[in-house]
C-alpha positions as CSV (number, residue, x, y, z in Angstrom):
1,M,87.9,75.3,70.7
2,P,89.0,76.2,74.3
3,P,90.2,79.7,74.9
4,P,93.9,80.4,74.7
5,K,95.8,79.9,77.9
6,K,96.5,83.2,79.6
7,R,100.1,84.2,80.3
8,P,100.9,84.8,83.9
9,R,100.9,88.5,84.8
10,A,104.4,90.1,85.0
11,Y,105.4,92.4,87.8
12,D,108.1,95.0,87.8
13,S,110.7,93.8,90.2
14,S,112.0,97.2,91.1
15,K,108.5,98.5,91.8
16,I,107.5,95.5,93.9
17,R,110.6,95.7,96.1
18,T,110.1,99.5,96.6
19,A,106.4,98.9,97.4
20,V,107.0,96.2,99.9
21,L,109.6,98.3,101.8
22,A,107.4,101.4,101.6
23,Q,104.3,99.6,103.0
24,F,106.4,98.0,105.7
25,G,107.8,101.4,106.6
26,Y,104.3,102.9,106.9
27,V,103.2,100.1,109.3
28,R,106.4,100.3,111.3
29,E,105.9,104.0,111.9
30,A,102.3,103.6,112.9
31,V,102.9,100.7,115.2
32,A,105.7,102.5,117.0
33,A,103.3,105.2,118.0
34,L,100.7,102.8,119.5
35,T,100.1,102.9,123.3
36,P,100.0,99.8,125.5
37,E,96.2,100.2,125.6
38,Q,96.0,100.3,121.8
39,L,98.3,97.3,121.4
40,A,95.9,95.4,123.7
41,L,92.8,96.1,121.6
42,P,91.1,93.1,119.9
43,T,91.1,92.6,116.2
44,A,88.8,90.8,113.8
45,L,91.3,88.0,113.5
46,G,90.1,85.5,116.1
47,D,91.7,86.1,119.5
48,W,94.6,88.1,118.2
49,T,95.3,91.5,119.8
50,V,96.7,94.5,117.9
51,R,100.1,93.5,119.4
52,E,99.9,90.0,117.9
53,L,98.7,91.4,114.5
54,A,101.7,93.8,114.5
55,A,104.0,90.9,115.3
56,H,102.5,89.0,112.3
57,L,103.2,91.9,110.0
58,A,106.8,92.0,111.1
59,T,107.3,88.2,110.8
60,G,105.6,88.3,107.4
61,L,108.5,90.3,106.0
62,E,111.0,88.6,108.2
63,S,110.2,85.4,106.4
64,V,112.0,86.9,103.3
65,N,115.2,87.2,105.4
66,R,114.9,83.8,106.8
67,Y,114.4,82.1,103.4
68,L,117.3,84.1,101.9
69,E,119.6,82.8,104.6
70,E,118.6,79.2,103.8
71,P,120.2,77.2,100.9
72,E,118.6,77.9,97.6
73,V,116.2,75.2,96.2
74,R,118.0,73.4,93.4
75,G,117.5,70.5,91.0
76,A,114.6,68.2,91.7
77,G,113.2,70.1,94.6
78,G,109.6,69.6,93.6
79,P,107.3,71.8,91.6
80,V,107.5,75.6,91.9
81,L,104.4,77.2,93.3
82,V,103.0,79.9,90.9
83,L,101.5,83.1,92.1
84,S,97.9,82.3,91.2
85,E,98.0,79.2,93.4
86,W,99.4,80.9,96.5
87,P,96.1,82.2,97.9
88,F,94.6,78.7,98.0
89,V,97.4,77.0,99.9
90,T,97.9,79.4,102.8
91,A,94.9,78.4,105.0
92,A,96.4,75.0,105.8
93,F,99.1,76.7,107.8
94,A,96.9,79.2,109.7
95,G,97.1,77.2,113.0
96,D,100.8,77.0,113.1
97,I,101.2,80.6,112.1
98,S,98.9,81.7,115.0
99,E,100.8,79.8,117.6
100,N,104.2,81.2,116.3
101,V,102.9,84.7,116.2
102,K,101.6,84.6,119.8
103,A,105.0,83.3,121.0
104,I,106.9,86.0,119.1
105,A,104.6,88.8,120.2
106,A,105.1,87.7,123.9
107,A,108.8,87.6,123.5
108,A,109.6,91.0,122.0
109,P,108.0,94.4,121.7
110,P,106.7,95.4,118.2
111,D,109.3,98.1,117.7
112,E,112.1,95.6,118.3
113,L,110.6,93.2,115.8
114,F,110.1,95.8,113.1
115,G,113.6,97.3,113.6
116,R,115.3,94.0,113.4
117,T,113.4,93.0,110.3
118,A,114.1,96.3,108.6
119,E,117.8,96.1,109.3
120,R,118.1,92.5,108.1
121,I,116.2,93.0,104.9
122,A,118.3,96.1,104.0
123,A,121.3,93.9,104.2
124,L,120.0,90.7,102.5
125,L,117.6,91.8,99.7
126,P,119.5,94.2,97.5
127,D,121.9,91.5,96.2
128,A,119.4,88.7,96.0
129,S,118.2,87.7,92.5
130,D,114.5,87.6,91.8
131,G,115.0,84.1,90.2
132,R,116.4,82.6,93.4
133,L,114.2,79.7,94.5
134,L,113.1,79.9,98.2
135,A,112.0,76.9,100.3
136,T,108.9,78.6,101.6
137,R,106.3,77.2,104.0
138,V,103.9,76.5,101.2
139,G,106.5,75.2,98.7
140,A,109.3,76.4,96.4
141,M,108.8,79.9,95.1
142,S,111.0,82.4,93.3
143,L,112.0,85.4,95.3
144,G,110.3,87.7,92.8
145,D,107.0,85.9,93.2
146,Y,107.3,85.6,97.0
147,L,107.8,89.4,97.3
148,V,104.5,89.9,95.4
149,T,102.8,87.7,98.1
150,R,104.2,90.1,100.7
151,T,102.2,92.9,99.2
152,V,99.1,90.9,99.9
153,E,100.1,90.2,103.5
154,L,101.0,93.9,104.1
155,I,97.9,95.4,102.5
156,V,95.5,93.0,104.0
157,H,96.9,93.3,107.5
158,T,97.4,97.1,107.2
159,D,93.6,97.2,106.6
160,D,93.1,94.9,109.6
161,L,95.1,97.3,111.8
162,N,93.3,100.4,110.5
163,R,89.9,98.8,111.4
164,A,91.1,97.6,114.8
165,V,92.5,101.0,116.0
166,A,90.2,104.0,115.5
167,G,92.0,106.9,113.7
168,L,95.1,104.9,112.9
169,D,94.8,105.6,109.1
170,I,98.0,103.8,108.0
171,P,98.4,104.8,104.3
172,Y,98.5,102.3,101.4
173,D,101.4,102.4,99.1
174,R,99.9,102.7,95.6
175,Q,102.1,100.0,94.0
176,A,101.6,97.6,96.9
177,L,97.8,98.0,96.7
178,A,97.9,97.6,92.9
179,A,100.0,94.3,93.1
180,C,97.8,92.9,95.9
181,T,94.6,93.8,93.9
182,R,95.9,92.2,90.7
183,M,97.2,89.1,92.3
184,L,93.9,88.4,94.0
185,A,92.0,89.2,90.8
186,D,94.2,86.7,88.9
187,A,93.5,84.1,91.6
188,L,89.7,84.5,91.0
189,A,90.3,84.0,87.3
190,A,92.3,80.8,88.1
191,K,89.6,79.5,90.4
192,A,86.8,80.1,88.0
193,P,88.3,80.0,84.5
194,G,86.2,81.4,81.7
195,A,85.3,84.6,79.9
196,S,81.6,85.2,80.5
197,T,82.1,87.6,83.4
198,E,84.3,90.7,83.5
199,V,85.5,91.8,87.0
200,R,86.7,95.4,87.1
201,I,88.7,96.8,90.0
202,P,89.7,100.2,88.9
203,P,92.3,101.6,88.5
204,Y,94.3,98.4,89.0
205,A,92.8,95.3,87.5
206,V,90.3,93.8,85.0
207,V,89.9,90.0,84.6
208,Q,87.6,87.7,82.8
209,C,86.3,84.6,84.6
210,V,83.4,82.1,85.0
211,E,82.4,79.5,82.3
212,G,79.8,80.5,79.8
213,P,79.4,82.3,76.5
214,R,82.6,84.1,75.6
215,H,82.4,87.9,75.3
216,T,84.2,89.3,72.3
217,R,83.1,92.9,71.7
218,G,81.0,95.7,73.1
219,T,79.7,95.9,76.7
220,P,80.1,92.5,78.5
221,P,76.7,90.9,79.5
222,N,78.1,90.1,83.0
223,V,80.0,92.8,84.8
224,V,81.2,93.1,88.4
225,E,82.9,96.3,89.6
226,T,84.3,97.4,93.0
227,D,87.1,99.4,94.5
228,P,90.4,97.9,95.5
229,L,90.0,97.7,99.3
230,T,86.5,96.2,99.0
231,W,87.9,93.6,96.6
232,V,90.7,92.8,99.0
233,R,88.2,92.4,101.8
234,L,86.0,90.2,99.7
235,A,88.9,88.0,98.5
236,T,90.1,87.5,102.0
237,G,86.8,87.0,103.8
238,R,86.8,90.3,105.7
239,T,83.5,91.2,103.9
240,T,80.9,88.9,102.5
241,W,79.5,89.2,99.0
242,R,76.0,89.9,100.5
243,E,77.4,92.7,102.7
244,A,79.2,94.3,99.8
245,I,76.1,94.2,97.6
246,E,73.7,95.5,100.3
247,G,76.2,98.2,101.2
248,A,76.4,99.3,97.5
249,L,80.2,98.6,97.6
250,V,79.9,96.3,94.6
251,S,77.9,96.7,91.4
252,A,77.0,93.4,89.6
253,S,74.9,93.0,86.5
254,G,74.1,89.9,84.5
255,E,73.1,86.3,85.3
256,R,76.7,85.2,85.9
257,A,77.7,88.2,87.9
258,D,77.1,86.7,91.3
259,L,80.5,85.8,92.8
260,G,79.1,84.8,96.2
261,D,79.9,81.1,95.8
262,L,83.5,81.8,94.6
263,L,84.5,84.1,97.5
264,P,86.5,84.3,99.7
265,L,89.6,83.2,97.9
266,M,91.7,83.1,101.1
267,G,90.6,82.0,104.5
């Protein structure tokens, strides 16, 4: 008998909205203090500079404003994209996103981009329903789900900024990091359904995945455990499985505990 279908994880709307705005605020404050020399530094994202990475962070949240200003998706507008599928459909748009970001970064300074986005979202978001369907780049999504994806964008690229600029140390909002961690863990479970391996990312997430004998009680025979930031880096290709194992950033026990062939989840 196949295992029962898992219910999608539920997120607290109020906490997600607060987390998104808090993380955006942290980034905005840090970017405003960067010098021209720091903005010109390279990043680990291809040929993007810190200035272009900052512009991407601003436009990532500005997309919420843009979609809210467009007509709501209604009727037979096609299938609604669920959260667990979102990480797997973003890579196809990477080229277009890169070109847009470079143009935006060249046209306006980061503080202007962040200020405009913050002002607009303060006006548009409070009265918008989580159930409103948005016509996003990757397909129709509810506003509530799309805001969860913004925690991934903000946390992943906050980490990119911190690694690009020595001593920057932008903080991570706890709720934003939790949502990002959980969403990417659920994506792994969707990619490799099963219950033979338990992946633990304390204190935020535990998921079961990978086909094989189902574990029911006691200590699971296959266990993977790591911290939230390492998990985010593994899931998005910032760190490889081998690097994490060799650096003792991941503990993995059991014959089905090697996740190297399943990662990254996002390109």
